MARLUM-115880 format. One record per residue (C-alpha): residue in three letters; x, y, z; residue number from 1. Coordinates in steps of 0.25 Angstrom, whole numbers, always signed. Example, Ala and Ser with C-alpha at 12.3 -4.5 7.8 and 13.67 -1.06 7.14 Angstrom:
! residues 2
- ala / +49 / -18 / +31 / 1
- ser / +55 / -4 / +29 / 2
This chain:
! residues 615
- met / +43 / +58 / -4 / 1
- val / +46 / +44 / +3 / 2
- glu / +55 / +47 / +15 / 3
- his / +64 / +37 / +20 / 4
- val / +70 / +39 / +35 / 5
- ser / +77 / +31 / +45 / 6
- ser / +70 / +25 / +58 / 7
- asp / +77 / +36 / +68 / 8
- val / +71 / +47 / +57 / 9
- phe / +58 / +40 / +57 / 10
- ala / +59 / +38 / +74 / 11
- arg / +59 / +53 / +76 / 12
- ser / +48 / +56 / +68 / 13
- phe / +39 / +46 / +75 / 14
- gly / +43 / +52 / +88 / 15
- gln / +35 / +64 / +83 / 16
- arg / +24 / +56 / +79 / 17
- thr / +23 / +44 / +87 / 18
- his / +7 / +42 / +88 / 19
- arg / +5 / +49 / +74 / 20
- leu / +10 / +36 / +68 / 21
- ala / +3 / +23 / +64 / 22
- trp / +11 / +10 / +63 / 23
- leu / +10 / -2 / +53 / 24
- leu / +19 / -13 / +58 / 25
- gly / +21 / -25 / +49 / 26
- ala / +29 / -38 / +51 / 27
- gly / +42 / -32 / +51 / 28
- ala / +39 / -25 / +63 / 29
- ser / +37 / -39 / +71 / 30
- ala / +49 / -45 / +65 / 31
- ser / +57 / -42 / +75 / 32
- ala / +47 / -48 / +85 / 33
- gly / +49 / -62 / +78 / 34
- val / +36 / -62 / +71 / 35
- pro / +38 / -68 / +57 / 36
- thr / +39 / -57 / +47 / 37
- ala / +35 / -58 / +32 / 38
- lys / +47 / -63 / +27 / 39
- asp / +48 / -73 / +39 / 40
- met / +35 / -79 / +34 / 41
- ile / +38 / -78 / +20 / 42
- ala / +50 / -86 / +22 / 43
- asp / +43 / -97 / +30 / 44
- phe / +31 / -98 / +20 / 45
- arg / +40 / -100 / +9 / 46
- ala / +48 / -110 / +17 / 47
- arg / +34 / -119 / +20 / 48
- leu / +30 / -119 / +4 / 49
- phe / +45 / -122 / +1 / 50
- cys / +45 / -135 / +12 / 51
- ala / +31 / -139 / +7 / 52
- arg / +36 / -142 / -8 / 53
- thr / +50 / -147 / -3 / 54
- lys / +45 / -156 / +7 / 55
- ile / +54 / -150 / +16 / 56
- arg / +51 / -148 / +32 / 57
- arg / +49 / -133 / +36 / 58
- ser / +59 / -134 / +47 / 59
- glu / +71 / -138 / +39 / 60
- val / +69 / -124 / +30 / 61
- asp / +75 / -112 / +38 / 62
- val / +71 / -100 / +28 / 63
- ser / +83 / -93 / +36 / 64
- asp / +93 / -102 / +29 / 65
- pro / +97 / -95 / +15 / 66
- ile / +97 / -108 / +7 / 67
- trp / +84 / -110 / +11 / 68
- glu / +78 / -96 / +9 / 69
- glu / +85 / -96 / -4 / 70
- arg / +79 / -109 / -9 / 71
- ile / +65 / -106 / -5 / 72
- thr / +65 / -91 / -12 / 73
- ala / +70 / -97 / -24 / 74
- phe / +59 / -107 / -23 / 75
- phe / +49 / -96 / -20 / 76
- asp / +54 / -83 / -25 / 77
- asp / +44 / -77 / -38 / 78
- ala / +42 / -92 / -39 / 79
- his / +31 / -104 / -38 / 80
- gly / +19 / -93 / -38 / 81
- phe / +26 / -85 / -26 / 82
- pro / +29 / -70 / -27 / 83
- pro / +46 / -67 / -27 / 84
- ala / +51 / -63 / -13 / 85
- gly / +47 / -51 / -9 / 86
- asp / +35 / -49 / -15 / 87
- pro / +26 / -41 / -8 / 88
- gly / +13 / -54 / -9 / 89
- glu / +25 / -64 / -3 / 90
- tyr / +20 / -67 / +10 / 91
- ser / +5 / -68 / +8 / 92
- ala / +8 / -78 / -5 / 93
- tyr / +19 / -88 / +4 / 94
- phe / +10 / -87 / +17 / 95
- glu / -3 / -91 / +8 / 96
- ala / +5 / -101 / +2 / 97
- ala / +11 / -107 / +13 / 98
- phe / -3 / -104 / +22 / 99
- pro / -14 / -107 / +12 / 100
- leu / -24 / -107 / +24 / 101
- ala / -29 / -95 / +33 / 102
- pro / -29 / -102 / +46 / 103
- asp / -15 / -107 / +42 / 104
- arg / -10 / -92 / +39 / 105
- his / -16 / -88 / +52 / 106
- ser / -9 / -98 / +60 / 107
- tyr / +6 / -95 / +54 / 108
- ile / +3 / -80 / +58 / 109
- glu / -2 / -83 / +71 / 110
- ser / +10 / -91 / +74 / 111
- ala / +20 / -80 / +69 / 112
- ala / +15 / -69 / +75 / 113
- lys / +15 / -77 / +89 / 114
- lys / +30 / -78 / +87 / 115
- gly / +34 / -63 / +91 / 116
- ser / +39 / -55 / +102 / 117
- pro / +37 / -41 / +101 / 118
- ser / +50 / -34 / +96 / 119
- phe / +57 / -21 / +102 / 120
- gly / +49 / -13 / +91 / 121
- his / +36 / -20 / +97 / 122
- arg / +40 / -15 / +111 / 123
- val / +43 / +0 / +106 / 124
- leu / +31 / +1 / +97 / 125
- ala / +21 / -5 / +110 / 126
- ser / +28 / +6 / +119 / 127
- phe / +25 / +17 / +108 / 128
- ile / +10 / +12 / +107 / 129
- ser / +8 / +11 / +123 / 130
- glu / +14 / +24 / +124 / 131
- gly / +4 / +30 / +114 / 132
- leu / +14 / +33 / +102 / 133
- ile / +8 / +24 / +92 / 134
- his / -8 / +24 / +90 / 135
- cys / -10 / +16 / +79 / 136
- leu / -3 / +2 / +73 / 137
- phe / -6 / -6 / +61 / 138
- thr / +1 / -20 / +58 / 139
- thr / +1 / -31 / +48 / 140
- asn / +6 / -40 / +59 / 141
- phe / -1 / -51 / +66 / 142
- asp / +7 / -51 / +78 / 143
- pro / +2 / -46 / +91 / 144
- leu / +17 / -40 / +95 / 145
- ile / +11 / -25 / +95 / 146
- glu / -1 / -29 / +105 / 147
- arg / +7 / -37 / +114 / 148
- thr / +18 / -27 / +115 / 149
- thr / +10 / -16 / +118 / 150
- gly / +2 / -22 / +129 / 151
- val / +16 / -24 / +136 / 152
- thr / +19 / -9 / +134 / 153
- asp / +5 / -6 / +138 / 154
- asp / +8 / -14 / +150 / 155
- leu / +20 / -3 / +153 / 156
- leu / +12 / +9 / +155 / 157
- pro / -1 / +13 / +166 / 158
- pro / -13 / +8 / +160 / 159
- asp / -17 / +21 / +156 / 160
- arg / -8 / +23 / +147 / 161
- gln / -7 / +9 / +140 / 162
- ala / -11 / +8 / +125 / 163
- his / -18 / -2 / +123 / 164
- leu / -18 / -6 / +109 / 165
- ala / -29 / -10 / +101 / 166
- val / -27 / -20 / +90 / 167
- ser / -36 / -20 / +77 / 168
- ala / -35 / -31 / +66 / 169
- leu / -43 / -38 / +55 / 170
- asp / -53 / -45 / +67 / 171
- ala / -53 / -31 / +74 / 172
- val / -55 / -19 / +65 / 173
- glu / -66 / -12 / +72 / 174
- arg / -55 / -10 / +85 / 175
- gly / -45 / -2 / +74 / 176
- glu / -57 / +8 / +68 / 177
- gln / -62 / +10 / +81 / 178
- cys / -47 / +14 / +87 / 179
- phe / -48 / +24 / +76 / 180
- arg / -62 / +30 / +78 / 181
- asp / -57 / +32 / +93 / 182
- ala / -43 / +35 / +92 / 183
- ala / -39 / +24 / +102 / 184
- trp / -26 / +21 / +100 / 185
- pro / -17 / +13 / +100 / 186
- leu / -22 / +3 / +88 / 187
- leu / -16 / -9 / +82 / 188
- val / -22 / -13 / +70 / 189
- lys / -17 / -26 / +63 / 190
- leu / -20 / -25 / +48 / 191
- his / -18 / -42 / +46 / 192
- gly / -24 / -46 / +57 / 193
- asp / -19 / -52 / +71 / 194
- tyr / -14 / -65 / +72 / 195
- arg / -25 / -70 / +81 / 196
- ser / -36 / -64 / +72 / 197
- glu / -43 / -72 / +61 / 198
- arg / -41 / -64 / +51 / 199
- leu / -26 / -62 / +44 / 200
- lys / -19 / -56 / +33 / 201
- asn / -9 / -63 / +25 / 202
- thr / -11 / -68 / +12 / 203
- ala / -13 / -59 / +0 / 204
- gln / -27 / -61 / -1 / 205
- glu / -29 / -56 / +14 / 206
- leu / -19 / -45 / +13 / 207
- gln / -24 / -39 / -1 / 208
- thr / -35 / -33 / +9 / 209
- gln / -36 / -27 / +22 / 210
- asp / -47 / -26 / +30 / 211
- glu / -55 / -13 / +26 / 212
- arg / -57 / -8 / +39 / 213
- leu / -43 / -9 / +44 / 214
- arg / -39 / -2 / +31 / 215
- arg / -48 / +9 / +34 / 216
- val / -39 / +9 / +49 / 217
- leu / -27 / +11 / +44 / 218
- val / -30 / +20 / +33 / 219
- asn / -39 / +28 / +44 / 220
- ala / -25 / +27 / +54 / 221
- met / -16 / +32 / +40 / 222
- ala / -25 / +47 / +41 / 223
- arg / -21 / +48 / +57 / 224
- phe / -8 / +41 / +57 / 225
- gly / +6 / +40 / +51 / 226
- leu / +11 / +27 / +48 / 227
- val / +24 / +19 / +52 / 228
- val / +25 / +5 / +45 / 229
- val / +35 / -5 / +50 / 230
- gly / +38 / -20 / +45 / 231
- tyr / +28 / -19 / +35 / 232
- ser / +31 / -21 / +21 / 233
- gly / +18 / -17 / +14 / 234
- arg / +16 / -29 / +7 / 235
- asp / +0 / -29 / +11 / 236
- glu / -8 / -23 / +0 / 237
- ser / -19 / -19 / +8 / 238
- ile / -11 / -12 / +19 / 239
- met / -3 / -4 / +8 / 240
- cys / -16 / +0 / +0 / 241
- thr / -22 / +4 / +13 / 242
- leu / -9 / +15 / +18 / 243
- asp / -11 / +18 / +1 / 244
- glu / -25 / +22 / +6 / 245
- ala / -21 / +29 / +17 / 246
- ala / -9 / +36 / +9 / 247
- asp / -20 / +43 / +1 / 248
- cys / -27 / +49 / +11 / 249
- pro / -25 / +63 / +14 / 250
- gly / -18 / +66 / +27 / 251
- ala / -13 / +51 / +28 / 252
- phe / -1 / +46 / +35 / 253
- pro / -2 / +59 / +44 / 254
- ser / +13 / +56 / +51 / 255
- gly / +19 / +49 / +38 / 256
- leu / +20 / +36 / +33 / 257
- trp / +34 / +28 / +38 / 258
- trp / +37 / +14 / +32 / 259
- val / +47 / +9 / +39 / 260
- ala / +58 / -2 / +32 / 261
- arg / +71 / -7 / +34 / 262
- pro / +84 / -2 / +27 / 263
- gly / +87 / -7 / +15 / 264
- ser / +73 / -12 / +11 / 265
- ser / +65 / -9 / +1 / 266
- leu / +49 / -5 / +3 / 267
- leu / +39 / -12 / -5 / 268
- pro / +34 / -5 / -18 / 269
- arg / +19 / -5 / -11 / 270
- val / +26 / +4 / +1 / 271
- ala / +34 / +13 / -7 / 272
- ser / +22 / +15 / -15 / 273
- leu / +13 / +17 / -3 / 274
- leu / +27 / +28 / +3 / 275
- asp / +25 / +36 / -10 / 276
- arg / +10 / +36 / -10 / 277
- ala / +12 / +42 / +5 / 278
- ala / +23 / +52 / +1 / 279
- ala / +15 / +57 / -11 / 280
- ser / +4 / +60 / -2 / 281
- gly / +11 / +68 / +6 / 282
- ile / +13 / +58 / +18 / 283
- glu / +27 / +57 / +24 / 284
- ala / +31 / +44 / +19 / 285
- his / +44 / +37 / +24 / 286
- val / +52 / +25 / +25 / 287
- val / +59 / +22 / +38 / 288
- tyr / +70 / +15 / +38 / 289
- ser / +71 / +4 / +50 / 290
- glu / +79 / -9 / +53 / 291
- asn / +66 / -15 / +59 / 292
- phe / +55 / -13 / +69 / 293
- asp / +63 / -14 / +82 / 294
- glu / +74 / -3 / +76 / 295
- leu / +64 / +8 / +72 / 296
- ala / +55 / +4 / +87 / 297
- gly / +71 / +10 / +92 / 298
- asp / +72 / +21 / +85 / 299
- leu / +58 / +24 / +88 / 300
- glu / +57 / +22 / +102 / 301
- arg / +69 / +31 / +103 / 302
- glu / +62 / +43 / +100 / 303
- val / +48 / +43 / +107 / 304
- glu / +46 / +43 / +124 / 305
- leu / +40 / +32 / +130 / 306
- ser / +36 / +28 / +144 / 307
- asp / +48 / +22 / +153 / 308
- ser / +40 / +8 / +154 / 309
- leu / +40 / +8 / +140 / 310
- ser / +54 / +12 / +136 / 311
- gln / +60 / +2 / +147 / 312
- his / +50 / -9 / +139 / 313
- ile / +57 / -5 / +126 / 314
- arg / +72 / -4 / +131 / 315
- ala / +69 / -18 / +138 / 316
- val / +72 / -23 / +124 / 317
- arg / +79 / -13 / +116 / 318
- pro / +87 / -23 / +105 / 319
- gln / +102 / -20 / +107 / 320
- pro / +108 / -14 / +94 / 321
- ile / +110 / -26 / +84 / 322
- val / +122 / -17 / +77 / 323
- glu / +131 / -9 / +83 / 324
- pro / +142 / -1 / +78 / 325
- val / +157 / -6 / +78 / 326
- ala / +170 / -1 / +74 / 327
- leu / +176 / -7 / +62 / 328
- pro / +190 / -13 / +64 / 329
- glu / +199 / -5 / +58 / 330
- arg / +211 / -15 / +59 / 331
- arg / +218 / -19 / +46 / 332
- ala / +212 / -33 / +43 / 333
- ala / +221 / -46 / +41 / 334
- pro / +224 / -48 / +26 / 335
- phe / +213 / -60 / +24 / 336
- pro / +200 / -54 / +31 / 337
- ala / +192 / -65 / +38 / 338
- val / +180 / -57 / +32 / 339
- arg / +180 / -52 / +18 / 340
- cys / +170 / -39 / +17 / 341
- ser / +163 / -39 / +4 / 342
- ala / +160 / -25 / +5 / 343
- leu / +165 / -12 / -3 / 344
- glu / +161 / +2 / +1 / 345
- leu / +153 / +11 / -7 / 346
- leu / +158 / +25 / -7 / 347
- ser / +146 / +31 / -14 / 348
- leu / +133 / +26 / -18 / 349
- pro / +124 / +34 / -28 / 350
- his / +113 / +43 / -21 / 351
- glu / +105 / +48 / -34 / 352
- ala / +98 / +43 / -43 / 353
- arg / +88 / +47 / -54 / 354
- glu / +74 / +47 / -48 / 355
- val / +64 / +41 / -58 / 356
- thr / +47 / +43 / -58 / 357
- val / +37 / +32 / -63 / 358
- asp / +24 / +31 / -64 / 359
- lys / +20 / +18 / -56 / 360
- pro / +28 / +14 / -43 / 361
- leu / +39 / +3 / -46 / 362
- thr / +48 / -6 / -39 / 363
- thr / +63 / -7 / -40 / 364
- ile / +61 / -19 / -46 / 365
- glu / +50 / -14 / -57 / 366
- ala / +61 / -3 / -60 / 367
- arg / +71 / -12 / -63 / 368
- gln / +63 / -20 / -71 / 369
- leu / +60 / -7 / -79 / 370
- ile / +75 / -5 / -80 / 371
- lys / +78 / -19 / -85 / 372
- asp / +67 / -18 / -95 / 373
- ala / +72 / -6 / -103 / 374
- glu / +87 / -12 / -102 / 375
- val / +93 / +0 / -96 / 376
- trp / +103 / +1 / -86 / 377
- ala / +98 / +10 / -73 / 378
- thr / +95 / +6 / -58 / 379
- ala / +82 / +10 / -52 / 380
- ala / +75 / +8 / -39 / 381
- ser / +60 / +10 / -36 / 382
- tyr / +52 / +21 / -27 / 383
- gly / +39 / +19 / -32 / 384
- arg / +37 / +30 / -42 / 385
- arg / +51 / +35 / -40 / 386
- leu / +63 / +27 / -46 / 387
- ala / +78 / +30 / -43 / 388
- ala / +88 / +26 / -55 / 389
- phe / +101 / +26 / -58 / 390
- gly / +105 / +25 / -73 / 391
- pro / +105 / +34 / -86 / 392
- asp / +92 / +42 / -88 / 393
- asp / +87 / +38 / -100 / 394
- ala / +88 / +22 / -95 / 395
- ile / +79 / +26 / -85 / 396
- arg / +70 / +33 / -92 / 397
- arg / +69 / +22 / -101 / 398
- ala / +66 / +9 / -90 / 399
- phe / +56 / +19 / -82 / 400
- ala / +48 / +23 / -94 / 401
- pro / +39 / +12 / -94 / 402
- val / +33 / +18 / -80 / 403
- gly / +34 / +32 / -84 / 404
- gly / +50 / +35 / -77 / 405
- gln / +52 / +49 / -77 / 406
- leu / +67 / +53 / -73 / 407
- thr / +64 / +64 / -61 / 408
- gly / +78 / +68 / -56 / 409
- thr / +85 / +61 / -45 / 410
- met / +84 / +54 / -32 / 411
- his / +93 / +54 / -22 / 412
- leu / +97 / +42 / -15 / 413
- asp / +98 / +37 / +0 / 414
- pro / +103 / +23 / -1 / 415
- ala / +106 / +24 / +15 / 416
- gly / +91 / +30 / +17 / 417
- ser / +84 / +20 / +7 / 418
- pro / +83 / +7 / +2 / 419
- thr / +79 / +10 / -12 / 420
- asp / +89 / +20 / -14 / 421
- leu / +98 / +9 / -9 / 422
- gly / +91 / -1 / -16 / 423
- leu / +95 / +8 / -29 / 424
- val / +109 / +9 / -25 / 425
- tyr / +110 / -4 / -22 / 426
- asp / +106 / -9 / -37 / 427
- ala / +114 / +1 / -45 / 428
- leu / +127 / -4 / -35 / 429
- val / +125 / -19 / -42 / 430
- lys / +124 / -12 / -54 / 431
- ala / +135 / -6 / -51 / 432
- ile / +145 / -16 / -48 / 433
- ala / +142 / -24 / -60 / 434
- arg / +142 / -14 / -69 / 435
- tyr / +156 / -15 / -78 / 436
- arg / +159 / -28 / -69 / 437
- pro / +156 / -44 / -73 / 438
- leu / +145 / -43 / -65 / 439
- arg / +131 / -42 / -67 / 440
- pro / +122 / -35 / -57 / 441
- ile / +109 / -43 / -50 / 442
- leu / +99 / -35 / -43 / 443
- ser / +88 / -44 / -34 / 444
- arg / +77 / -41 / -22 / 445
- gly / +87 / -50 / -14 / 446
- gly / +100 / -42 / -16 / 447
- his / +109 / -38 / -27 / 448
- ala / +122 / -44 / -34 / 449
- val / +133 / -45 / -46 / 450
- val / +134 / -57 / -53 / 451
- val / +147 / -61 / -59 / 452
- arg / +145 / -61 / -75 / 453
- leu / +155 / -66 / -84 / 454
- pro / +159 / -57 / -95 / 455
- asp / +154 / -63 / -108 / 456
- glu / +157 / -61 / -123 / 457
- asn / +148 / -48 / -126 / 458
- leu / +159 / -39 / -118 / 459
- arg / +170 / -32 / -123 / 460
- arg / +184 / -40 / -121 / 461
- asp / +189 / -31 / -112 / 462
- ile / +177 / -29 / -103 / 463
- ala / +176 / -45 / -102 / 464
- gln / +191 / -46 / -99 / 465
- glu / +190 / -36 / -86 / 466
- his / +176 / -44 / -83 / 467
- his / +186 / -56 / -82 / 468
- lys / +196 / -50 / -75 / 469
- leu / +187 / -44 / -65 / 470
- leu / +181 / -59 / -62 / 471
- ser / +195 / -65 / -61 / 472
- glu / +197 / -62 / -47 / 473
- leu / +182 / -66 / -44 / 474
- lys / +184 / -80 / -50 / 475
- lys / +198 / -80 / -43 / 476
- ala / +191 / -79 / -28 / 477
- tyr / +179 / -89 / -31 / 478
- gly / +189 / -98 / -36 / 479
- ala / +177 / -103 / -45 / 480
- ser / +170 / -99 / -57 / 481
- leu / +160 / -85 / -54 / 482
- thr / +150 / -91 / -65 / 483
- gly / +143 / -104 / -69 / 484
- ser / +132 / -113 / -67 / 485
- val / +126 / -119 / -56 / 486
- pro / +127 / -136 / -55 / 487
- arg / +115 / -143 / -58 / 488
- ile / +105 / -132 / -61 / 489
- gly / +115 / -124 / -72 / 490
- cys / +111 / -109 / -67 / 491
- phe / +123 / -98 / -70 / 492
- phe / +129 / -94 / -57 / 493
- ala / +138 / -83 / -55 / 494
- glu / +147 / -77 / -42 / 495
- ala / +142 / -65 / -37 / 496
- val / +139 / -53 / -25 / 497
- arg / +126 / -48 / -20 / 498
- val / +128 / -35 / -18 / 499
- arg / +122 / -23 / -7 / 500
- ile / +124 / -9 / -1 / 501
- glu / +126 / -9 / +13 / 502
- val / +130 / +2 / +25 / 503
- trp / +141 / -1 / +34 / 504
- asp / +149 / +9 / +42 / 505
- asp / +141 / +20 / +36 / 506
- arg / +145 / +17 / +23 / 507
- trp / +138 / +9 / +11 / 508
- trp / +146 / -4 / +6 / 509
- leu / +143 / -13 / -7 / 510
- val / +142 / -27 / +1 / 511
- tyr / +144 / -39 / -8 / 512
- glu / +143 / -54 / -7 / 513
- pro / +146 / -65 / -14 / 514
- tyr / +137 / -76 / -19 / 515
- thr / +135 / -84 / -32 / 516
- trp / +124 / -80 / -40 / 517
- val / +115 / -90 / -47 / 518
- asp / +105 / -88 / -59 / 519
- leu / +94 / -97 / -54 / 520
- pro / +82 / -97 / -64 / 521
- arg / +69 / -89 / -60 / 522
- glu / +56 / -97 / -59 / 523
- asp / +44 / -89 / -62 / 524
- asp / +32 / -99 / -62 / 525
- arg / +21 / -89 / -58 / 526
- glu / +6 / -93 / -59 / 527
- pro / -4 / -86 / -64 / 528
- gln / -10 / -85 / -51 / 529
- pro / +0 / -82 / -41 / 530
- asp / -9 / -82 / -28 / 531
- glu / -13 / -97 / -30 / 532
- ala / +2 / -101 / -35 / 533
- arg / +7 / -94 / -21 / 534
- arg / -2 / -105 / -14 / 535
- arg / +7 / -115 / -18 / 536
- val / +22 / -119 / -22 / 537
- arg / +22 / -124 / -36 / 538
- ser / +34 / -132 / -37 / 539
- met / +44 / -142 / -28 / 540
- ala / +58 / -134 / -24 / 541
- asp / +68 / -146 / -22 / 542
- glu / +83 / -146 / -22 / 543
- ser / +84 / -147 / -37 / 544
- asp / +80 / -132 / -38 / 545
- pro / +90 / -124 / -45 / 546
- arg / +89 / -113 / -32 / 547
- phe / +93 / -126 / -23 / 548
- ile / +104 / -129 / -32 / 549
- ala / +110 / -116 / -34 / 550
- ala / +109 / -112 / -18 / 551
- asp / +116 / -124 / -14 / 552
- trp / +126 / -124 / -24 / 553
- arg / +130 / -109 / -20 / 554
- arg / +129 / -113 / -6 / 555
- glu / +142 / -124 / -9 / 556
- arg / +148 / -114 / -19 / 557
- trp / +151 / -105 / -7 / 558
- ala / +151 / -114 / +3 / 559
- gln / +167 / -115 / +2 / 560
- arg / +170 / -101 / -1 / 561
- tyr / +178 / -98 / +13 / 562
- asn / +184 / -85 / +17 / 563
- lys / +194 / -84 / +7 / 564
- thr / +185 / -86 / -5 / 565
- trp / +176 / -76 / +1 / 566
- his / +188 / -66 / +3 / 567
- asn / +191 / -67 / -10 / 568
- val / +178 / -66 / -18 / 569
- ile / +173 / -55 / -9 / 570
- ala / +188 / -48 / -13 / 571
- ala / +186 / -52 / -29 / 572
- trp / +170 / -46 / -28 / 573
- ala / +175 / -33 / -22 / 574
- lys / +185 / -32 / -34 / 575
- leu / +176 / -35 / -45 / 576
- ile / +165 / -24 / -38 / 577
- val / +176 / -14 / -37 / 578
- pro / +189 / -17 / -46 / 579
- arg / +197 / -5 / -43 / 580
- glu / +200 / +1 / -29 / 581
- glu / +188 / +12 / -31 / 582
- thr / +177 / +10 / -40 / 583
- asp / +165 / +19 / -44 / 584
- leu / +153 / +9 / -47 / 585
- ser / +141 / +13 / -56 / 586
- ala / +131 / +5 / -59 / 587
- his / +127 / +14 / -72 / 588
- tyr / +133 / +20 / -85 / 589
- phe / +128 / +29 / -94 / 590
- glu / +129 / +43 / -101 / 591
- gly / +119 / +54 / -99 / 592
- ser / +110 / +58 / -90 / 593
- gly / +107 / +49 / -76 / 594
- ile / +113 / +44 / -63 / 595
- asn / +121 / +32 / -61 / 596
- ala / +125 / +25 / -47 / 597
- glu / +139 / +26 / -42 / 598
- phe / +145 / +20 / -31 / 599
- asp / +159 / +23 / -27 / 600
- cys / +167 / +11 / -21 / 601
- pro / +180 / +13 / -16 / 602
- gly / +184 / -2 / -18 / 603
- arg / +192 / -14 / -10 / 604
- gln / +200 / -6 / -2 / 605
- his / +192 / +2 / +6 / 606
- gly / +185 / -8 / +16 / 607
- ala / +173 / -15 / +17 / 608
- ala / +160 / -18 / +27 / 609
- pro / +157 / -30 / +36 / 610
- ser / +152 / -42 / +29 / 611
- gln / +147 / -56 / +34 / 612
- ser / +159 / -66 / +36 / 613
- arg / +159 / -78 / +28 / 614
- arg / +165 / -93 / +31 / 615
């Protein structure tokens, strides 16, 4: 079974295992050092391609501006031969499209690698290397931050105690092989090459195969060490296959496999499959939750003894806490708040779901599609070959029968400790809000929402009257129609709220953010040969694109909604979501066996969590 632990729990284990753990560092480990991450590069690649087709200067496009981001994303997302946002092949597809020639890609990477300067996490890691606490490291990064920082920490020690880190890359494989033969540590292996190397790996074709001799070094390392994976998404099939191979070897990962992820994030199915595979082989498999590399390094540094010179070196740049606890004001506020809080407290969340086992690993999106295809009302999240589900048992059996679904008992849910558990609860909460209300749930990778749905002729008259009554205060708050058509493009729109679950002051909150939803047409013009299509953008984006028109229309629609309107809108949504002083929200209704997702919301009179201020 894969265990989910906090970074401080892992830190205590690290303090007992130190040199028995190898490290694999991805781009996320260099993000705080100023080196562009894969996400940053994808945004830049897309902006370059977008500008090339629209004849806009690259300097005029700010990819951090939500308006530009929305325009560019709408143009490329799963269209024009490119993969959808978040797809594992996104980076290589856009990189090769933006820079078809290998020398240009090499130059781009060299420039990006030179931008960084060592972070707090790099200082801590380098101190561990110089102190002899870490023997072996692997990285997919091209930057020289680990080598540079270890050179500095070496100079703080007497000559006879200096580590002298050896570096092996695609053009220096022999060095890594020799270090393993002679147990000459410490060793850093750069799996995709060094930015100064002629051999770099970036495109899909280049990443499909890893240098066979470097694969042997990695597999051999996993027979000797456990592995800590930090800042790495698991998108490189070659590396993941190598880790799979290592997991199948008897005695592999003798000090465990520890995969570090951000709280609230979801592991790629490929990573979840590896962890399940390792756990099934008797390997200690863990998901470690930590905000970033620097936070993790801070937790680890507190658990080990370092030389005074190295401790002082780390303390000199120890970051100050970004967030500090403050006492919430308890005085009664004025009748009209300057900032209205769009959050409702959740007194209880579901902590048990039905366990379902299937014949092959599924993603949560695939599980949702099976439910949709079976036309049943259920909610599910995937853990590989295990699923957690809410709803009637007979409906769940019918939905997952095509993949050999078997109900095998119940699963305990830990929304505070497991992002997948929290995601399942999150899905169910959105459905619970929409149930019995004039609302429609929308579940998407970009965030969930509930959208106003006007009563139709299929509803019973008494229910339709109740729905009109519930929407009347919402319409009054907006001072405008809740639904309609966007001018010029005729796309349907409806007022809506984005919904999420957050923890504030050790309590759970239902946080909602009003916005206007537009039902834009979805392009699907993939070519039969996507590898070729990704090398070009086939059509021109211009100001007549419905996505651009909708974005500009939404911005204008909300521009004149100042504090008073926001106050009324937020209050009206609260009354619609929780129409009584106290409400039990449930995602499903059924008779017979099954497990429902039920929430206890005390209503609008019980306070709220902080939210962002508006105009």
